[in-house]
MILUMNU-449985 format. One line per field, with one value per residue (C-alpha): residue in one letter; x, z, y. Coordinates in pm, 1 decimal. Layout:
N
tordo	A / ...
c1	X / ...
c3	Z / ...
c2	Y / ...
This chain:
107
tordo	X / X / X / X / X / X / X / X / X / X / X / X / X / X / X / X / X / X / X / X / X / X / X / X / X / X / X / X / X / X / X / X / X / X / X / X / X / X / X / X / X / X / X / X / X / X / X / X / X / X / X / X / X / X / X / X / X / X / X / X / X / X / X / X / X / X / X / X / X / X / X / X / X / X / X / X / X / X / X / X / X / X / X / X / X / X / X / X / X / X / X / X / X / X / X / X / X / X / X / X / X / X / X / X / X / X / X
c1	-458.0 / -525.8 / -841.6 / -966.2 / -940.8 / -1149.5 / -854.7 / -767.0 / -416.1 / -202.6 / 129.1 / 405.7 / 673.9 / 937.9 / 1003.3 / 879.4 / 539.4 / 514.8 / 493.9 / 243.6 / 29.4 / 52.0 / -66.5 / -343.3 / -478.9 / -385.1 / -299.7 / -345.1 / -29.0 / 251.2 / 404.6 / 753.7 / 917.6 / 1288.0 / 1545.9 / 1874.3 / 2079.0 / 1847.2 / 1939.5 / 1628.0 / 1415.1 / 1603.1 / 1592.3 / 1211.5 / 1213.8 / 1443.6 / 1236.6 / 909.6 / 1043.5 / 1208.4 / 907.9 / 644.9 / 371.8 / 441.9 / 603.1 / 271.1 / 205.4 / 302.9 / 549.3 / 561.3 / 876.9 / 908.7 / 1267.4 / 1540.4 / 1642.6 / 1963.3 / 1759.2 / 1560.4 / 1772.3 / 1801.5 / 1423.4 / 1369.7 / 1638.7 / 1456.2 / 1126.2 / 940.5 / 620.7 / 683.7 / 920.6 / 844.7 / 1089.4 / 1003.9 / 986.4 / 739.5 / 419.1 / 75.4 / -18.2 / 235.5 / 84.2 / -263.7 / -146.2 / 5.6 / -322.6 / -517.8 / -286.6 / -348.8 / -725.3 / -713.2 / -521.9 / -775.6 / -1065.9 / -901.7 / -840.4 / -1199.7 / -1342.8 / -1160.9 / -1371.9
c3	1917.6 / 1657.5 / 1841.4 / 1845.2 / 1463.5 / 1446.6 / 1395.1 / 1597.4 / 1742.0 / 1863.3 / 2035.4 / 2011.5 / 2279.1 / 2079.7 / 1724.2 / 1770.8 / 1882.2 / 1564.8 / 1346.2 / 1577.2 / 1572.7 / 1194.8 / 1147.8 / 1405.7 / 1307.3 / 936.8 / 977.1 / 701.9 / 812.2 / 1066.4 / 1261.1 / 1366.0 / 1638.0 / 1573.5 / 1839.0 / 1657.6 / 1889.4 / 1869.0 / 1573.6 / 1618.8 / 1479.6 / 1152.3 / 1154.2 / 1164.7 / 872.1 / 676.4 / 749.7 / 659.6 / 332.1 / 225.5 / 293.8 / 18.3 / 276.1 / 456.6 / 205.2 / 93.0 / 437.4 / 441.9 / 718.2 / 865.9 / 1066.3 / 1363.8 / 1470.8 / 1508.6 / 1204.2 / 1163.9 / 1055.2 / 775.1 / 485.0 / 634.9 / 671.3 / 310.6 / 192.6 / 366.6 / 201.4 / 459.7 / 325.1 / 534.9 / 796.6 / 1091.8 / 1340.1 / 1691.8 / 1823.1 / 1557.5 / 1675.6 / 1704.3 / 1358.8 / 1199.0 / 1379.7 / 1272.2 / 908.7 / 943.6 / 1064.4 / 797.0 / 532.3 / 671.6 / 673.3 / 314.2 / 205.2 / 371.4 / 216.4 / -127.3 / -92.6 / 14.5 / -275.0 / -521.7 / -406.6
c2	326.5 / 56.1 / -44.4 / 315.1 / 304.0 / -14.6 / -248.1 / -553.5 / -536.6 / -824.3 / -763.8 / -1021.6 / -1008.9 / -1195.6 / -1300.1 / -1657.7 / -1527.1 / -1321.6 / -1630.6 / -1800.1 / -1486.3 / -1449.4 / -1805.9 / -1766.9 / -1424.2 / -1371.8 / -1001.7 / -745.9 / -561.4 / -574.5 / -290.6 / -386.4 / -177.8 / -226.2 / -164.5 / -101.3 / -323.5 / -625.4 / -848.3 / -1061.7 / -775.5 / -781.3 / -1159.8 / -1139.1 / -898.7 / -1129.9 / -1439.5 / -1269.6 / -1135.7 / -1461.1 / -1686.0 / -1704.3 / -1759.9 / -1431.2 / -1198.3 / -1046.0 / -895.2 / -525.7 / -442.0 / -92.7 / -25.8 / 205.7 / 269.2 / 528.6 / 731.0 / 530.2 / 225.5 / 394.0 / 268.7 / -78.3 / -104.9 / 2.5 / -240.5 / -526.4 / -431.6 / -225.5 / -70.6 / 239.2 / 372.0 / 595.8 / 746.6 / 633.6 / 991.7 / 1108.0 / 1267.2 / 1112.4 / 1245.1 / 1012.0 / 715.1 / 827.3 / 838.0 / 492.3 / 343.8 / 532.0 / 381.9 / 33.3 / 92.5 / 221.8 / -88.7 / -319.1 / -127.7 / -147.1 / -520.8 / -587.8 / -387.7 / -615.2 / -908.9
């Protein structure tokens, strides 16, 4: 879906790949699909937010409703329930595109 919006998408299979991919591709945003039982997802969020090199990258979290407050507490830019419709995903990508456009117009 990201590619259909003109964005390049990279999928990381585990949290170690995320940091390799961030350093390789310099993303404008991250979409983190959090499984509530997997502590490594929250570890990624913690590491990204505590590191000055990465903390500027907006993180959009997709998870179950029970993780909404946790995602906000850890500094998620937005939160989307995994079962939301396609419109929600469209809005998420439009927000990312708007952010990129805004950043580019500053230069």
